[in-house]
N, C-alpha and C positions, 0 to 999 in steps of 0.2 A: 504494500500500500504506500502510495507516494507521500501524502500529506498527513499520515495518521500513525500514531503510536498506540500501544495497548494501554488501556486504563486498568491498572492492577490493584491499586490500594483501595481499601474500603471507604476511606474518607472521600474519595472522588465519586464513588457510587452514591454515597449518602448525600453529598452536596447536590448532585443531579436530581435525586429523588425529592429532597426537601426544598431547595431553592430554585431549581430550574423549571422550565416549561416542559410540557409533554403533549404528545398526540398519540392516539391509539386506534386500532381497528381489531378485528376478531383474531388476527394472527400474531400481532406484536404490539407492544407499547414502546415508544421511544421517548426518552427523557433527554433534555439538552440544557447545558449551562455554559455560558461564555467563560473561557479559561484565559483569555488575553495572551495567548502564545501564537506563534506563526504556524501552528499545526493543530490538528484535531487529535483527540484521544478517544478511542473506541472501546467500550465495555459491553459484554454480552452476558446476560443473566438468564439461566434456564433452570427452573426448579424441578424437583423430583415429581411434581404433579404431571409433568409432560410425559414422563415414562422412564424407562430404564436408561442405561448409559448409551445404548445405541441410538435411541430416539433423541436424547438430549444432544449428543454430538452431531446428529443429522441437523437438528434445529440450528445449532451454532454454525455449521457449514453453510446452510441456506442463508442465514443472515449475513455472514461474512462475504459470501459470493455476491449477494445483492449490493452490499455496501461498496465492494471493490468496483463494481460496474458503474455505480453512481458517484464515486468519489470525486471525480473532476467537477461535478456540478455542485458539490456540497460547499457551503460557506466555511471559511477557515477560521480557526480559533475557538472551537467548542469541544467540550466533553460531551460525548453522546453515549447513552446507555440504552441498549435494546433489551427488553424483557419479553421473552417468548410467552405466548398464551396458548391455550389448548388447541386452537384452530390451526396452529402451525404444523401439526402432525400430517395433515393432508395438503399442505401448502407447497409451493415451489418458489424458487428464488425470484422468478418473474413477478409474483404477487408482492413480494417484499420490495422489489425495485419500484413497482408502481406506487406502493405506499410511500416510499422515500421521495419520489419525484412529485407526487400529487399532494401529499400531506405534510411530510417532515420539512422539506426544504422551504416551502412557503411559510410554515409556522416559524421556523428559525428566522427567516427574513423579516417577517412581521414583527417578531419580538425585538429584532435589532433595529427596526425602523426603516428597513429597505423595502422596495417594491418588487 
């Protein structure tokens, strides 16, 4: 990923959850918070409610692949946390790509005051 690092520490996740904005659909919820750096940080959270290890890893791969495709269009300087929901089991990365393009990017731009 070109402009993105991994969000690893818990305080980054908690900051996105508590202070950031969010958008969601039936497959995924995305939380975002401005980090004031020249790159994004990506975190992915998949609970055991989704299923066993195979299903959870598949959900993470789907989200990562969709993010990688849309990374060029993503505004820079944000912590972004994707939290998988139960609908992701029968989802594809194209569904998540559509969510990122139609819902997440406009929400980030709106919060930042851009059009």
